N, C-alpha and C positions, 0 to 999 in steps of 0.2 A: 330632726323631727321637732314638732311644736307641741306645746301643751298650754294649759291655762295659766301657768305661772309666768310666761313671758314668750318672747319671739324665739324662733329657731336659732340654734347656735351651731357654728361650723366646728366639727371635731378636727383637731390638728392631725396631720398625716402620721406623726409619730405615734399617736394613740390609736390610730385605725389599724395598725399592723397587728395581725393576729399572732398569738404565740405559737411556737413550734414550727412545723413544716410550712403552714400557711404564711408565716411571717418571714421566711427565708427568701433571699434573693435568688434569681434564676441561676446565677453562677454557682451559688452554694448548693442549690438543688442538684444541678448537673454533676458537680463534683461528688456530692454524697451518693448519687446513683452510680457513678463510676467506682467509687470506693466500695459500695455494697457489692458490685459485680466482682471486684477484686477479692473481697472477703469470701464470697461464695466460691470463686475459682480456687482460692487458697484452701478452703475446707475440702473441696473435691479433690484437689491435688494431694492434700495430706491423707485423705482416705485411700486414694490410689497407692500412695507411697507405703502406707501401713499394710495394705493387703499384699502388695508385691513383696514387701520386706518380710512379712510372715512366711510367705511361700518360699522365698529365697533362703531365709535362715533355716527353715525346716529341711530343705533339700541339701543345703551346705552341711548342716550338722550330721545328717544321715550319711552323706558321702564321706565325711571326715571319720565318722564312727566306723564304717566298713574298712576304710583305708588303714586306720590305726590298728584295728583287730588283726589285719594281715601283717602289719609291721611287727606287732608284738609276737605273733606266732612265729614269724621268720627269725626274729631276734632270739627267741627261746631255742629254736631248732639249731641255729648256727653257734650257739654258745653252750652246747652240751658238755664240752670238756672243761669249762670254767668251774671254779668253786662256787659254792652257794652264795657266799657274800658278794663275790665279784659279779655273779650273774644278776643278782638283785639290784646292786648299785648301778650296773651297766644299764639295766632296764629303766631305772628311775632317772638317771642322768639323760638318757637318750630321749625320753618322752616328756621332759619337763617343759620344753618350749613349743609344744604343739598348739595349734589354733583350733578352736571349735570343740575340742575334747580335752578332758583332764584324765590322766592315767595315774592311778595310785597303786604303788607296788607294795604289797604286804608280805611279810615273812610267814613261815609255817605257823607261828603263834598268832598271826593276825595283826601284828604290829606294823605300822607304817615305817618303811625304811627311811623316809624323809626326816624322821626324828634325829637321825644321826648325820643327815646330809643337808646342807643349807640350800634354800630355794634360790633358783637362778632367774625367776621371773616375777613380775609385779602383778598383783590382783586388783589394781585400781582400774576403774572404768569411767568413761566420760558421759555415757548416756544416762539420763535420769531414770529413776526407778519406774515412774509412770509410763515412760516410753518403752522400757524393757518389758513391762507387763502387757503392753499392747501387742508386742511383736513376738516375744519369746514363745517357742513351742514347748511341748511337754518334755521334761528332762528324762533321758533314757540312760540306763546303766547296764553294761555288759561285764561279766566276770569270766576271766580266762585263767585256768590253772597253770602254774609254772612247774614243770617237771624236769628234773635233772637226775641222771643215773637211775632212771626208773622210779624215782620217788618224788613226791610233790613237795617242793621246797617253798612254795609261796603262791600268791594269787595276784593277778593284774586286774584291777578294777577300772574299767573304762567308762567315763561319764561324759555325756554331751555337755558342752559349755557354749551356749549361743551368744554370750555377752560380747565376745570378740566381734562377731558379725554384726551384732546390734550396734556396737560402737561405730563400726564403719558406716552403717546405715544412718546413724544419728549425725555423724560428721557430714555425710552427703546431704542429709536433709537440712542441716544448719547452713551449709554453704549455699544450697539452692534457695533457701528462704532469704538469706541475706542478699543474694544476687537479685532475686525477685523483688525484695523490698526496695532495693536501690533503684531498680528499673521502674517500679510503680511510683516511687517518690518523684523520680525524674519525669515520668509521664504525667503525674498530677500537677507538677509545676508547669509543664508545657501546656497542659489543658487549662490551667488557671489563667495563663497568659493568653492562650488562644481564645478562651471564652470571653476574656476581657475585651479582646479586639473585636470579636464577633458581636458582643452585646453592647459595645460602646455606642453604636447608632441608636439603640433603644434608650440609653441615657440621654442622648441629645434630643430624641423624640419626647421624652418626659419633660425635659427642660423647655422644649418648644410648646408643649401643651400647657405648661405652667404659665408661659408668656401669654398664650391665648386666654387662659383663665383670668389673667390680670388685664385683659382687654388690650394687650399689645399685639396687634395683628401684623406687625412687621416681621415676625419670626419666620425664618425660612431654614430648611434643612438641605444639606448637600446630598444629592442623589448618588451616593457612593456605596461601595461594599457589594454584598451579594445581591442578586436580582430581587429577592423578596424585600430586603431592606430598601433598595432603591425604589421599588414600587410604593412602599409605605411612605417614603420621603416625598415622592412625587405627589401622592394623594394628599399628604399633609400640606404641601405648598399650595395645592389647588384650593383646599379648604381655607387656608389663611387668606389667599387672594379673594375667595368668595366672601369671607367675612369682612375683608377690607372694603370690597365693593358694597356690601350690604350696609356697613356703617356709613360709608359715604352717601349711599342712597337715603339712608335714614336721616342723615344730617341735612341733605337737600330737602327731603320731605318735611322735616321739622321747620326749616326756614320757610318753605312754601306755606305750611300751615299757619305759622305766625303771620306771614304776609296776608294769607287768606282771611285770617281773623280780623286783621286791621282793615282789609278791604271790605269785609262784610259789615264791620262796624261803621265804616265811612259810608258805605252804600245805604245802610239802614238810616244813618243820620241824614243823608241827603234826601231819602224818600220822606222821612218825617218832616224835614224842612220844606221840601219842594211840593210834596203832595198833601201831607196832613196840615201843614201850616196854612196854606191858602184856604183849605176847606174850613179849618177852625176860624180863620178870619172872616170867611163868608158867613159862617154860622153866627158869629158875633155881630156882623153887620146886619143880617136879617133879623136877629133877635132885637137889636136896637131899633130897627125900622118898625117892627111890630109894636114895640113899647111906645114909640112916638105916635103911631097911628091910634093905639088904644088910649093914649093920654091926650089926644087932640080934642079941641072943642067940637061939640056937636056929635052927631051919630058917626061911629067909626066906619070907614070905607071897607065893606065886607069883601069886595073884589080884591082890593090891595092886600087884605089880610090873607085871603085864600092864596093869592100869588106868592106871598112871603112864605106861607106854610108849605106850598108846593116846592119852592126853592129850598127850604130847609130839609124837606124829605128827600129831594134829589141829592143834596150834599151829604146827608146821612148815609144814603145808599152808596155813594161814591166812597165815603170813608169806610163803610163796611167791606166794600170790595177790596180797597187797598189793604185794609187790616187782614182780610182773609188771604190775600196774596202774600203778604209779608209773613204770616204765620205758617202758611204752606211751604214757603221757602225755608223757613227755619226748621220746621218739623211738620210733615204731613199729618194733620190731625185725624184723617180718616183711617190711617193704618191701625190695624187691630180692632177697629170698630166696624168696618165693612169688609167684604171679601176683597182679596188682593186684586182680582180682575177688575172690580168696580173702581178701585183706587187708580189703576192704570188707565182705565177709560176716562176717568175724571182728569187725569194728567194730560191725556190726548186732547180733550176738549179745551183745557186751559191753554195749551200750546196753540191750538187752532184759533182761539179768541185773541191771543196776544200776537200771533204771526199769521194774519189772514192771507198772506201771499204764499204760504207753504201748506201743502196737503199732508196731514198726519193720519196714518191708518195703523191699526193694531189688531193682532190676533192673540187673544188670551183665553182660549177655550180650554175646557177640561182641567182647569186649575182648582186646587183645593181652596178652601176658604182662607187659609193662612198656613205658613210654614215656620212660624216662630217670628218674633219681632225682629231679630237680627237678619234673617234671610229675607223677610219681606222688605225691610228698609234697604237692604243691599240691592235687591232687584229694582225697587222704585228709584233709588238714586242713580243706578247705572243707566236705566232707561232715560231718566231725566237728563243726566249729563250728556249722554250720547246724542239725544235730540237737540240739546243746547249747542253742542259742538257742530252738529250738522247745519244748524241755522246760522250760528255766529261765524264759524270759520269756513264752512263749505258752501254757503249761500245756496243750500239745497232747495229744490222746488217740491220735492216729495220725500217724505221720511216714513219708512215702514218698520214697525216694531213687532216682534213676535216672542212670546214666552210660552214654552211648552213644558209639561210635566212628563218626563220619560219614565212612565210606569212606576213612579214613586222612588226611583233610584237617583234622579238628578233633575235639576231645572236647567233648561236650555234657553238662553236669552240671545236674541239676534236683533240688532238695530242697523238697518241699511238705508242709505240715502243716495240721491243722484247728483250730489253737489260736486264741487271741484276738489274735495278732500283737504287734508291738512297740508299746508305749505311746508316744504323741506326745512325752511328756517324757523318754523314754529316750534319744533322740538316737542318734548314731553312736558306738558303743563301739569298744574295741580289736579285738574279734573281727571285726566287719564291716570296719573299716579294714584289719586284717591280711589278710582275704580279698581285698579290693580291691587291696591292694598286691601280694600274691602273684600274682594273676591279671594285673595290669597289667605286672608284670615279665616275663611270658611273652607280652606283646602280645595278651592276651585281653580279653574283655569281661565285666563283672559287673553284674548287675541285681537289685534287691531290690524285689519287689512285696509291699507291706505292706497289702494289701487284706483286708478281712474277708470270709469267715472265713479265718483263718490267714495264713501268710506263704509266699511262693514265692521261692526263690533260683535264678536262672538264670545259668549261667556257660558261656562258650565259650572254649576254649583251642586256638589253631591248633597244628598238629603240624608239626614240621620233618622232612621225609623223610630227612634225614641225621643225625637225632639219635642213632641207634644201631641195632644189629642187633636189639635187643629189640623194636622196633616191627614187625619182620617176622615175629615169632613169635606164634602164636595160643595161646589158652588150652589148646588140645588138646595142645600140645607139652609 
């Protein structure tokens, strides 16, 4: 952007990158999306594992509780003949290594018999407490009396213990998570490499665009890879070729313009020398003759003075005509001052005067007073150049020009002649190139039909409804 402090400055690409997501590369974005999908899938999997584990642990502990109750009852029934101490110790030893439940054997006084018997199992668990809280069901405790000889000698207290099953679920979850993590890391590495291969043509495209930005139109891309990338590469190459051709055409046009400027200067100098020079010399000679007649002895010869005055007037008229022709060739002075149709009619009359062997006709009805300086000048120059080519290169005997207003949407310009047309070896000169450039600058179309007999120039110039108030005025105004 520009401001009053100075000209516009180009922001380096490194500073144009927006922070966050907008500044990430396409590969990074795609990997982040895949990673986000993995995280969501992992969370859903964890939720499913927790729900299934809670249900499984609950069912497992209930089944274990029912089974142990039957085992305790059977052990008490089969050990009726044993002593009290032997029965209690047998029960304690038998049920020390159970899973999912804990059996505490109490004597008649309520003391745990394990006070005198060493433990045979470990109470260490691998699952963290937060995981156990997510899965563990409500702890249940059942109490069975121990009766021997018709007397109650103790109590078997059965308590559910889900930590064993939780440890198994935790181990399964850890193994599954590590396996999934390894697979996902391998998948991300593969995607990283695959995305690099897939997006590599975009990097080459960016490099090619940088070359075009630096006016290096020799950049070309290999049409390889997926069909979409191949299409982009093909379009890029076509654009580069078009820019190369446009630059070459601009170079040719610039050289032609320089040549035309020199030719116009040379032509103007020749006219000033060949046309104005003799006229000025004649004026000087007639002025000197008048002076001699006036300074002669006796009465001046009025007839000779009148003749010299007539000669001076004729020379002045000739100079004025030459001056008007020269100014009109450099810049039509009537444009913007009189209606466009009148300017074109004056142009036809001027061609008729300078080329009496060719008939020039024109149709310029229903035109607005003007369509803006640029459009008016373009129409005038195109008609002028087309008629000049018809006379100079086609030796036409009749030239017809037509300019129509297509309901305010566009101007249609047609110039046709009955001459021999442009010779094949003539090529595209400055005049035709200039017309094409003028029309193209107004987003118009230019077509040259060089078919025998004659040549037809067809031009269409779109009209901007906001170009100015002149477009709203008719010739009648």
